GUGU-129739 format. One record per residue (C-alpha): residue in three letters; x, y, z; residue number from 0. Coordinates in Angstrom, 3 decimals. Example, Ala and Ser with C-alpha at 12.3 -4.5 7.8 and 13.67 -1.06 7.14 Angstrom:
['Ala', [12.300, -4.500, 7.800], 0] ['Ser', [13.670, -1.060, 7.140], 1] 
END
This chain:
['Met', [-27.131, 7.660, -8.285], 0] ['Ser', [-25.285, 4.350, -8.193], 1] ['Trp', [-26.322, 1.647, -10.683], 2] ['Val', [-28.195, 4.109, -12.917], 3] ['Asp', [-27.397, 3.701, -16.615], 4] ['Leu', [-25.647, 6.922, -17.628], 5] ['Ser', [-23.883, 5.511, -20.683], 6] ['Ala', [-25.583, 8.070, -22.936], 7] ['Val', [-24.226, 11.000, -20.911], 8] ['Arg', [-21.078, 12.239, -22.648], 9] ['Asp', [-20.174, 15.337, -20.651], 10] ['Trp', [-21.040, 14.220, -17.140], 11] ['Val', [-17.896, 15.802, -15.661], 12] ['His', [-18.896, 19.349, -16.644], 13] ['Thr', [-22.495, 18.704, -15.580], 14] ['Val', [-21.473, 17.518, -12.130], 15] ['Asn', [-19.043, 20.415, -11.805], 16] ['Thr', [-21.970, 22.846, -11.679], 17] ['Leu', [-23.149, 21.340, -8.355], 18] ['Ser', [-20.886, 23.422, -6.162], 19] ['Ser', [-22.527, 22.374, -2.861], 20] ['Leu', [-22.188, 18.646, -3.515], 21] ['Lys', [-20.563, 16.691, -0.663], 22] ['Val', [-21.169, 13.102, -1.748], 23] ['Leu', [-21.053, 11.843, -5.339], 24] ['Arg', [-21.704, 8.148, -5.904], 25] ['Leu', [-21.736, 7.026, -9.534], 26] ['Arg', [-20.899, 3.387, -8.907], 27] ['Gly', [-21.865, 1.046, -11.731], 28] ['Cys', [-23.352, 3.761, -13.952], 29] ['Lys', [-21.682, 2.524, -17.176], 30] ['Leu', [-19.658, 5.702, -17.493], 31] ['Glu', [-17.046, 5.490, -20.229], 32] ['Ser', [-15.269, 8.823, -20.135], 33] ['Ala', [-13.554, 10.803, -17.432], 34] ['Ile', [-11.431, 13.041, -19.623], 35] ['Ser', [-11.897, 16.696, -18.805], 36] ['Thr', [-10.373, 19.953, -19.974], 37] ['Met', [-11.761, 21.902, -17.034], 38] ['Ser', [-9.536, 24.687, -15.806], 39] ['His', [-11.427, 25.098, -12.541], 40] ['Phe', [-12.731, 22.409, -10.222], 41] ['Asn', [-15.932, 23.732, -8.668], 42] ['Leu', [-16.782, 20.888, -6.247], 43] ['Thr', [-14.945, 22.478, -3.361], 44] ['Arg', [-17.138, 20.786, -0.733], 45] ['Leu', [-16.864, 17.266, -2.137], 46] ['Glu', [-15.863, 14.718, 0.527], 47] ['Val', [-16.909, 11.349, -0.940], 48] ['Leu', [-16.324, 10.330, -4.561], 49] ['Asp', [-17.318, 6.873, -5.792], 50] ['Leu', [-16.640, 6.173, -9.480], 51] ['Ser', [-16.126, 2.424, -9.079], 52] ['Val', [-17.380, -0.284, -11.465], 53] ['Asn', [-17.307, 1.803, -14.643], 54] ['Lys', [-15.394, 1.528, -17.927], 55] ['Phe', [-13.286, 4.645, -18.162], 56] ['Asn', [-10.360, 2.964, -19.947], 57] ['Ala', [-8.342, 6.041, -19.086], 58] ['Ser', [-5.092, 6.991, -17.439], 59] ['Ile', [-5.422, 7.720, -13.756], 60] ['Gln', [-3.112, 10.705, -14.284], 61] ['Gln', [-5.915, 13.295, -14.401], 62] ['Lys', [-5.090, 16.298, -12.264], 63] ['Trp', [-8.510, 17.914, -12.677], 64] ['Leu', [-9.796, 15.875, -9.750], 65] ['Trp', [-6.869, 14.552, -7.764], 66] ['Asp', [-5.734, 18.053, -6.750], 67] ['His', [-8.833, 18.471, -4.588], 68] ['Lys', [-7.802, 18.690, -0.920], 69] ['Gly', [-11.200, 18.077, 0.660], 70] ['Ile', [-11.904, 14.520, -0.539], 71] ['Lys', [-11.988, 12.067, 2.364], 72] ['Glu', [-13.144, 8.901, 0.607], 73] ['Leu', [-12.103, 7.916, -2.925], 74] ['Tyr', [-13.479, 4.768, -4.563], 75] ['Leu', [-12.156, 3.908, -8.031], 76] ['Thr', [-12.462, 0.115, -7.843], 77] ['Glu', [-12.933, -1.740, -11.134], 78] ['Gly', [-12.947, 1.436, -13.191], 79] ['His', [-10.561, 0.258, -15.932], 80] ['Trp', [-7.957, 2.837, -14.936], 81] ['Phe', [-4.351, 2.361, -16.015], 82] ['Gly', [-0.971, 3.964, -15.411], 83] ['Ser', [0.834, 4.766, -12.184], 84] ['Ile', [-0.680, 6.404, -9.126], 85] ['Pro', [-0.082, 10.135, -9.645], 86] ['Asp', [1.934, 12.296, -7.294], 87] ['Ala', [-1.129, 14.556, -7.144], 88] ['Phe', [-2.805, 12.038, -4.818], 89] ['Gly', [-0.590, 13.516, -2.145], 90] ['Asn', [-2.533, 16.774, -2.444], 91] ['Met', [-5.699, 15.140, -1.084], 92] ['Ser', [-4.566, 15.852, 2.449], 93] ['Ala', [-7.913, 14.895, 4.029], 94] ['Leu', [-8.010, 11.453, 2.368], 95] ['Gln', [-9.067, 8.611, 4.663], 96] ['Val', [-10.104, 5.907, 2.175], 97] ['Met', [-8.121, 5.141, -0.988], 98] ['Asp', [-9.784, 2.264, -2.833], 99] ['Leu', [-8.160, 1.621, -6.227], 100] ['Gly', [-8.610, -2.148, -6.436], 101] ['His', [-9.069, -4.262, -9.566], 102] ['Asn', [-7.637, -1.897, -12.171], 103] ['Asn', [-4.552, -1.910, -14.391], 104] ['Leu', [-2.386, 0.319, -12.241], 105] ['Met', [1.368, -0.216, -12.231], 106] ['Gly', [4.253, 0.698, -9.978], 107] ['Thr', [4.436, 1.476, -6.292], 108] ['Ile', [2.765, 4.321, -4.426], 109] ['Pro', [4.386, 7.764, -4.717], 110] ['Thr', [6.356, 9.269, -1.858], 111] ['Thr', [3.962, 12.242, -1.873], 112] ['Leu', [1.469, 10.128, 0.087], 113] ['Gln', [3.529, 10.887, 3.188], 114] ['His', [1.274, 13.924, 3.630], 115] ['Leu', [-1.919, 11.839, 4.018], 116] ['Cys', [-1.936, 11.747, 7.802], 117] ['Asp', [-5.598, 10.691, 8.098], 118] ['Leu', [-5.314, 7.650, 5.817], 119] ['Gln', [-7.225, 4.667, 7.208], 120] ['Val', [-7.903, 2.374, 4.228], 121] ['Val', [-5.477, 1.396, 1.444], 122] ['Ser', [-6.964, -0.971, -1.134], 123] ['Leu', [-4.892, -1.713, -4.229], 124] ['Tyr', [-5.744, -5.372, -4.843], 125] ['Asp', [-5.611, -6.860, -8.352], 126] ['Asn', [-3.133, -4.334, -9.730], 127] ['Tyr', [0.526, -4.570, -10.736], 128] ['Ile', [2.405, -3.029, -7.830], 129] ['Asp', [5.232, -5.482, -8.536], 130] ['Gly', [7.749, -4.364, -5.933], 131] ['Asp', [9.306, -5.024, -2.564], 132] ['Ala', [6.814, -5.271, 0.296], 133] ['Thr', [9.012, -3.490, 2.826], 134] ['Glu', [9.693, -0.624, 0.417], 135] ['Phe', [5.973, -0.315, -0.272], 136] ['Met', [5.052, -0.139, 3.398], 137] ['Glu', [7.781, 2.377, 4.120], 138] ['Arg', [6.071, 4.676, 1.617], 139] ['Leu', [2.861, 4.617, 3.635], 140] ['Pro', [2.510, 7.901, 5.530], 141] ['Arg', [4.181, 7.440, 8.903], 142] ['Cys', [1.893, 10.034, 10.411], 143] ['Ser', [-1.021, 7.638, 9.723], 144] ['Trp', [0.551, 4.445, 11.078], 145] ['Asn', [-1.605, 4.565, 14.195], 146] ['Lys', [-4.762, 5.232, 12.125], 147] ['Leu', [-4.431, 2.755, 9.250], 148] ['Arg', [-7.170, 0.127, 9.664], 149] ['Glu', [-7.384, -1.751, 6.364], 150] ['Met', [-4.671, -2.820, 3.951], 151] ['Asp', [-5.773, -4.912, 0.970], 152] ['Leu', [-2.872, -5.712, -1.337], 153] ['His', [-3.796, -9.184, -2.531], 154] ['Ser', [-2.811, -10.181, -6.075], 155] ['Thr', [-0.465, -7.243, -6.646], 156] ['Asn', [2.815, -9.076, -7.416], 157] ['Leu', [4.357, -7.905, -4.153], 158] ['Ser', [7.576, -9.736, -3.323], 159] ['Gly', [10.278, -9.760, -0.677], 160] ['Glu', [9.894, -9.912, 3.085], 161] ['Leu', [7.477, -8.107, 5.349], 162] ['Pro', [9.019, -5.452, 7.609], 163] ['Val', [9.808, -6.473, 11.177], 164] ['Trp', [8.148, -3.258, 12.362], 165] ['Ile', [4.716, -4.179, 10.985], 166] ['Gly', [3.424, -4.260, 14.568], 167] ['Lys', [3.717, -0.461, 14.614], 168] ['Leu', [0.646, -0.272, 12.362], 169] ['Ser', [-1.259, -0.613, 15.591], 170] ['Ser', [-4.809, 0.043, 14.343], 171] ['Leu', [-4.870, -2.586, 11.594], 172] ['Asp', [-7.964, -4.773, 11.734], 173] ['Phe', [-8.018, -6.050, 8.116], 174] ['Val', [-4.938, -7.260, 6.219], 175] ['Asp', [-5.015, -9.169, 2.928], 176] ['Leu', [-1.620, -9.873, 1.363], 177] ['Ser', [-2.616, -13.147, -0.282], 178] ['His', [-1.666, -14.377, -3.748], 179] ['Asn', [1.673, -12.607, -3.950], 180] ['Thr', [5.265, -13.890, -3.852], 181] ['Leu', [6.181, -12.774, -0.349], 182] ['Thr', [9.041, -14.675, 1.257], 183] ['Gly', [10.904, -15.043, 4.533], 184] ['Glu', [9.613, -15.643, 8.018], 185] ['Leu', [6.443, -14.136, 9.374], 186] ['Pro', [7.311, -11.171, 11.628], 187] ['Val', [6.329, -11.776, 15.250], 188] ['Gly', [5.139, -8.159, 15.195], 189] ['Phe', [1.809, -9.475, 13.915], 190] ['Gly', [1.198, -10.651, 17.456], 191] ['Ala', [0.974, -7.039, 18.646], 192] ['Leu', [-1.928, -6.129, 16.340], 193] ['Arg', [-4.638, -6.494, 18.962], 194] ['Asn', [-7.339, -4.976, 16.718], 195] ['Met', [-6.829, -7.553, 13.964], 196] ['Ile', [-10.038, -9.257, 12.839], 197] ['Tyr', [-9.170, -10.493, 9.341], 198] ['Leu', [-5.669, -11.735, 8.425], 199] ['Asn', [-5.031, -13.310, 5.022], 200] ['Leu', [-1.446, -14.248, 4.163], 201] ['Gly', [-2.340, -17.255, 2.024], 202] ['Trp', [-0.670, -18.377, -1.185], 203] ['Asn', [2.733, -16.804, -0.759], 204] ['Asn', [6.173, -18.308, -0.126], 205] ['Phe', [6.512, -17.686, 3.604], 206] ['Thr', [8.844, -20.029, 5.476], 207] ['Gly', [10.020, -20.581, 9.036], 208] ['Gln', [8.004, -21.423, 12.119], 209] ['Ile', [4.794, -19.987, 13.499], 210] ['Ser', [4.555, -19.831, 17.271], 211] ['Glu', [2.274, -18.549, 20.009], 212] ['Glu', [4.136, -15.243, 19.876], 213] ['His', [2.650, -14.530, 16.445], 214] ['Phe', [-0.822, -14.511, 18.028], 215] ['Ser', [-0.081, -13.252, 21.533], 216] ['Ser', [-2.396, -10.200, 21.483], 217] ['Leu', [-4.803, -11.064, 18.661], 218] ['Leu', [-7.847, -10.989, 20.913], 219] ['Asn', [-10.256, -10.040, 18.120], 220] ['Leu', [-9.029, -12.344, 15.346], 221] ['Lys', [-11.930, -14.087, 13.584], 222] ['Tyr', [-10.666, -14.886, 10.085], 223] ['Leu', [-7.251, -16.502, 9.546], 224] ['Tyr', [-5.895, -17.583, 6.156], 225] ['Leu', [-2.400, -19.099, 5.988], 226] ['Ser', [-2.889, -21.785, 3.307], 227] ['Gly', [-0.478, -22.343, 0.466], 228] ['Asn', [2.788, -21.337, 2.121], 229] ['Ser', [5.944, -23.242, 3.057], 230] ['Phe', [5.962, -22.845, 6.823], 231] ['Lys', [8.304, -25.344, 8.425], 232] ['Gln', [6.075, -25.946, 11.426], 233] ['Met', [3.357, -24.424, 13.575], 234] ['Val', [4.701, -24.891, 17.091], 235] ['Phe', [2.306, -24.465, 20.008], 236] ['Glu', [2.454, -25.813, 23.542], 237] ['Glu', [0.000, -28.608, 24.262], 238] ['Asp', [-1.772, -26.515, 26.920], 239] ['Trp', [-1.798, -23.244, 24.927], 240] ['Ile', [-5.110, -21.405, 25.097], 241] ['Pro', [-5.298, -19.006, 22.130], 242] ['Pro', [-6.615, -15.505, 22.855], 243] ['Phe', [-8.930, -15.603, 19.828], 244] ['Arg', [-12.080, -17.461, 18.810], 245] ['Leu', [-11.983, -18.000, 15.065], 246] ['Lys', [-14.924, -18.199, 12.682], 247] ['Val', [-12.842, -19.149, 9.625], 248] ['Ala', [-9.442, -20.895, 9.590], 249] ['His', [-7.763, -21.842, 6.305], 250] ['Leu', [-4.513, -23.607, 7.232], 251] ['Arg', [-4.076, -25.916, 4.258], 252] ['Ser', [-0.506, -27.238, 3.843], 253] ['Cys', [0.653, -25.675, 7.133], 254] ['Arg', [2.509, -28.306, 9.179], 255] ['Leu', [0.234, -28.719, 12.185], 256] ['Gly', [0.974, -32.387, 12.953], 257] ['Pro', [1.799, -34.981, 13.873], 258] ['Lys', [-0.693, -34.639, 16.732], 259] ['Phe', [-4.161, -33.242, 16.197], 260] ['Pro', [-3.811, -29.543, 17.178], 261] ['Ser', [-5.081, -29.270, 20.750], 262] ['Trp', [-5.570, -25.484, 20.472], 263] ['Leu', [-8.442, -26.094, 18.057], 264] ['Lys', [-10.609, -27.357, 20.924], 265] ['Trp', [-11.053, -23.717, 21.980], 266] ['Gln', [-12.436, -22.709, 18.573], 267] ['Thr', [-16.076, -23.335, 19.394], 268] ['Glu', [-17.244, -20.524, 17.085], 269] ['Ile', [-15.615, -22.016, 13.989], 270] ['Arg', [-17.753, -22.120, 10.849], 271] ['Val', [-15.143, -22.993, 8.215], 272] ['Leu', [-12.049, -25.096, 8.924], 273] ['Asp', [-9.474, -26.277, 6.384], 274] ['Val', [-6.565, -28.259, 7.802], 275] ['Ser', [-6.025, -30.424, 4.735], 276] ['Gly', [-2.506, -31.610, 3.993], 277] ['Thr', [-1.145, -30.545, 7.381], 278] ['Cys', [0.738, -33.759, 8.312], 279] ['Ile', [-1.664, -34.807, 11.081], 280] ['Ser', [-1.203, -38.512, 11.879], 281] ['Asp', [-3.509, -38.882, 14.840], 282] ['Ser', [-7.044, -39.950, 15.623], 283] ['Leu', [-9.918, -37.506, 15.766], 284] ['Pro', [-10.114, -36.163, 19.340], 285] ['Val', [-13.111, -36.911, 21.556], 286] ['Trp', [-14.069, -33.215, 21.444], 287] ['Phe', [-14.141, -33.095, 17.630], 288] ['Lys', [-17.898, -33.444, 17.210], 289] ['Thr', [-18.749, -31.044, 20.050], 290] ['Val', [-16.328, -28.253, 19.133], 291] ['Phe', [-17.140, -28.333, 15.423], 292] ['Ser', [-20.852, -29.007, 15.782], 293] ['Gln', [-21.758, -25.577, 14.369], 294] ['Ala', [-19.252, -25.612, 11.478], 295] ['Tyr', [-20.718, -25.786, 7.992], 296] ['Ser', [-17.485, -26.655, 6.147], 297] ['Leu', [-14.772, -29.020, 7.422], 298] ['Asn', [-11.805, -30.128, 5.323], 299] ['Leu', [-9.367, -32.566, 6.946], 300] ['Ser', [-8.351, -34.400, 3.773], 301] ['Asp', [-4.854, -35.497, 2.732], 302] ['Asn', [-3.585, -36.283, 6.216], 303] ['Gln', [-2.920, -39.566, 8.020], 304] ['Leu', [-5.924, -39.472, 10.322], 305] ['Cys', [-6.555, -42.865, 11.876], 306] ['Gly', [-9.160, -44.496, 14.062], 307] ['Thr', [-12.897, -44.328, 13.603], 308] ['Leu', [-15.279, -41.528, 12.741], 309] ['Pro', [-17.230, -39.844, 15.555], 310] ['Arg', [-20.357, -41.619, 16.717], 311] ['Thr', [-23.642, -39.973, 15.774], 312] ['Pro', [-22.140, -37.270, 13.505], 313] ['Glu', [-25.713, -36.570, 12.394], 314] ['Asp', [-25.815, -34.071, 15.283], 315] ['Met', [-23.343, -31.859, 13.427], 316] ['Leu', [-24.560, -29.033, 11.165], 317] ['Ala', [-21.872, -29.436, 8.493], 318] ['Met', [-22.926, -28.947, 4.883], 319] ['Val', [-19.505, -29.788, 3.426], 320] ['Met', [-17.199, -32.375, 4.979], 321] ['Asp', [-14.023, -33.726, 3.380], 322] ['Leu', [-12.139, -36.505, 5.162], 323] ['Gly', [-10.762, -38.088, 2.010], 324] ['Ser', [-7.258, -39.563, 1.676], 325] ['Asn', [-6.670, -40.558, 5.296], 326] ['Asn', [-6.376, -43.860, 7.193], 327] ['Leu', [-9.794, -43.906, 8.853], 328] ['Thr', [-11.229, -47.294, 9.775], 329] ['Gly', [-14.528, -48.709, 11.005], 330] ['Gln', [-17.950, -48.465, 9.415], 331] ['Val', [-19.537, -45.556, 7.612], 332] ['Pro', [-21.839, -43.821, 10.139], 333] ['Arg', [-25.027, -41.868, 9.522], 334] ['Phe', [-24.328, -38.499, 7.938], 335] ['Pro', [-24.815, -34.973, 9.305], 336] ['Val', [-28.396, -33.978, 8.589], 337] ['Asn', [-27.541, -30.888, 6.492], 338] ['Ile', [-24.681, -32.398, 4.509], 339] ['Thr', [-24.570, -31.666, 0.766], 340] ['Tyr', [-21.015, -32.849, -0.003], 341] ['Phe', [-19.321, -35.709, 1.847], 342] ['Asp', [-15.944, -37.189, 0.888], 343] ['Leu', [-14.660, -40.294, 2.677], 344] ['Ser', [-12.723, -41.679, -0.290], 345] ['Asn', [-9.274, -43.277, -0.046], 346] ['Asn', [-9.614, -44.529, 3.517], 347] ['Ser', [-9.892, -47.994, 5.070], 348] ['Leu', [-13.577, -47.966, 5.946], 349] ['Ser', [-15.219, -51.381, 6.001], 350] ['Gly', [-18.496, -53.121, 6.673], 351] ['Pro', [-21.876, -52.369, 5.118], 352] ['Leu', [-23.371, -48.957, 4.474], 353] ['Pro', [-26.038, -47.849, 6.963], 354] ['Ser', [-29.568, -48.547, 5.793], 355] ['Asp', [-30.492, -44.914, 6.479], 356] ['Leu', [-27.839, -42.274, 5.760], 357] ['Gly', [-30.001, -39.488, 7.179], 358] ['Ala', [-28.883, -36.865, 4.652], 359] ['Pro', [-31.878, -35.642, 2.606], 360] ['Arg', [-29.919, -32.715, 1.098], 361] ['Leu', [-26.964, -34.779, -0.118], 362] ['Glu', [-25.774, -33.786, -3.608], 363] ['Glu', [-22.377, -35.483, -3.894], 364] ['Leu', [-20.992, -38.511, -2.078], 365] ['Arg', [-17.476, -39.930, -2.484], 366] ['Leu', [-16.821, -43.325, -0.919], 367] ['Tyr', [-14.508, -44.873, -3.509], 368] ['Ser', [-11.314, -46.751, -2.593], 369] ['Asn', [-12.414, -48.243, 0.719], 370] ['Tyr', [-13.331, -51.775, 1.851], 371] ['Ile', [-17.097, -51.314, 2.062], 372] ['Thr', [-19.108, -54.522, 1.709], 373] ['Gly', [-22.722, -55.529, 1.252], 374] ['Thr', [-25.323, -54.067, -1.075], 375] ['Ile', [-26.313, -50.527, -1.938], 376] ['Pro', [-29.190, -49.571, 0.397], 377] ['Ala', [-32.586, -48.717, -1.055], 378] ['Tyr', [-32.333, -45.468, 0.912], 379] ['Phe', [-30.344, -44.006, -1.986], 380] ['Cys', [-33.635, -43.749, -3.873], 381] ['Gln', [-34.785, -41.165, -1.326], 382] ['Leu', [-31.823, -38.848, -1.959], 383] ['Arg', [-33.681, -36.596, -4.377], 384] ['Arg', [-30.860, -34.069, -4.718], 385] ['Leu', [-28.060, -36.551, -5.311], 386] ['Val', [-26.157, -35.701, -8.494], 387] ['Ser', [-22.751, -37.385, -8.120], 388] ['Leu', [-22.070, -40.715, -6.447], 389] ['Tyr', [-18.635, -42.385, -6.342], 390] ['Leu', [-18.539, -45.951, -4.996], 391] ['Ser', [-15.869, -47.662, -7.112], 392] ['Ser', [-13.009, -49.772, -5.712], 393] ['Asn', [-14.988, -51.275, -2.831], 394] ['His', [-16.412, -54.763, -2.235], 395] ['Leu', [-20.052, -53.969, -2.885], 396] ['Thr', [-22.287, -56.600, -4.477], 397] ['Gly', [-25.611, -56.633, -6.239], 398] ['Glu', [-27.230, -53.934, -8.308], 399] ['Phe', [-28.280, -50.387, -7.719], 400] ['Pro', [-31.790, -50.247, -6.192], 401] ['Gln', [-34.671, -49.948, -8.640], 402] ['Cys', [-36.048, -46.505, -7.839], 403] ['Ser', [-39.524, -45.279, -8.748], 404] ['Asp', [-40.220, -43.530, -12.045], 405] ['Asn', [-40.479, -40.097, -10.420], 406] ['Tyr', [-36.927, -40.292, -9.076], 407] ['Lys', [-35.020, -37.701, -11.093], 408] ['Ala', [-31.583, -37.315, -9.493], 409] ['Leu', [-29.860, -40.488, -10.763], 410] ['Pro', [-31.254, -42.311, -13.835], 411] ['Pro', [-31.064, -46.029, -12.835], 412] ['Asp', [-31.834, -47.221, -16.383], 413] ['Asp', [-28.895, -45.343, -17.885], 414] ['Leu', [-25.954, -47.201, -16.360], 415] ['Asp', [-23.290, -46.765, -19.040], 416] ['Pro', [-22.952, -42.956, -19.204], 417] ['Phe', [-23.511, -42.268, -15.522], 418] ['Phe', [-22.780, -45.227, -13.302], 419] ['Ser', [-19.741, -46.769, -14.947], 420] ['Pro', [-17.376, -43.865, -14.144], 421] ['Tyr', [-18.644, -43.538, -10.593], 422] ['Phe', [-19.310, -47.079, -9.388], 423] ['Gly', [-16.835, -49.127, -11.387], 424] ['Ala', [-17.354, -52.775, -12.194], 425] ['Ala', [-16.805, -54.011, -8.643], 426] ['Cys', [-20.045, -52.711, -7.203], 427] ['Leu', [-22.229, -54.180, -9.932], 428] ['Gln', [-20.980, -57.761, -9.620], 429] 
END
């Protein structure tokens, strides 16, 4: 019955309690506003799956009428406006496999009574106020389920402290999100033993130290890696290291990958999203750049010291978003990838005229300011029907913007003051 408006139903708990044979109850997004019950007897003895997520209970989660039930295997209370601490009674749900309590107003760590939940596979507490030591939290996870636990989502929970060195003992983990906390210390090399890991997000914490090949030694199935926004001293890999994984998404912003362009990236031929901005790379783009990243739709290499020229014929790439701003790239601006919608080449040392045909019919925003581009603005800009934002200031362009036809709607050529002045600057209209 998910997504059915039940806001007018005031005594839904007693009504549901009459369905003694019910095994699965899904009331997700039903606009329920009350879960208070004075029932003395819980009649849903066969219930295995309970989904009350995305409702507005505005109630304490300390309600023993339900949490004493031993047969529930999957419990979904996400975004239910619950508050308070996780009750000890959760430990009575001995068959529990999925505990999804994300995006509520829960406070405090998990109770020690959860040690009895030996079948626990999923722990999701994101967007709550756990506000405690990470090692202490993980030690409260039932040890009898360490080899069964698959998913652990604790992002945005105010977790602090260091991760336990024994984290590799959680051998079945395939999804870990600990992002947006205040975790500190070095990354345990035990992560390298989690061979089932597919999704690993440790971004936006205060991790320090070095990352080495040992951290990834057995991560054969890793596809999604997020390490941005930490304080790692260096990512140290041998030049000839062949990683065991093939990533689809890699967010490594502010990780110290340089000074050389990371050679291990040439094996990431399945990459779709790559962010290596601000990673202290002071090297030229490798010859394999265009081939390896030809299928990527988002590439961010900004805020480095990349030098040399851009790849020839980048129009063969499928990128929709490409950010190479704030580097030391030289040479002329090439034709653009055919699917590009956002392209940033600002704050480089590009020179020469713009190509007469950019080859980017879907382009919406182009940033070329603060370069040494010369010549006039090509008439081809009139064909960019989706172009909304264009930044060309601080170059050596001459002449005026092309006079486009009356049916050109994207950039109003007759309205220079409000639109063009902030984007072009005086230099390009001389």
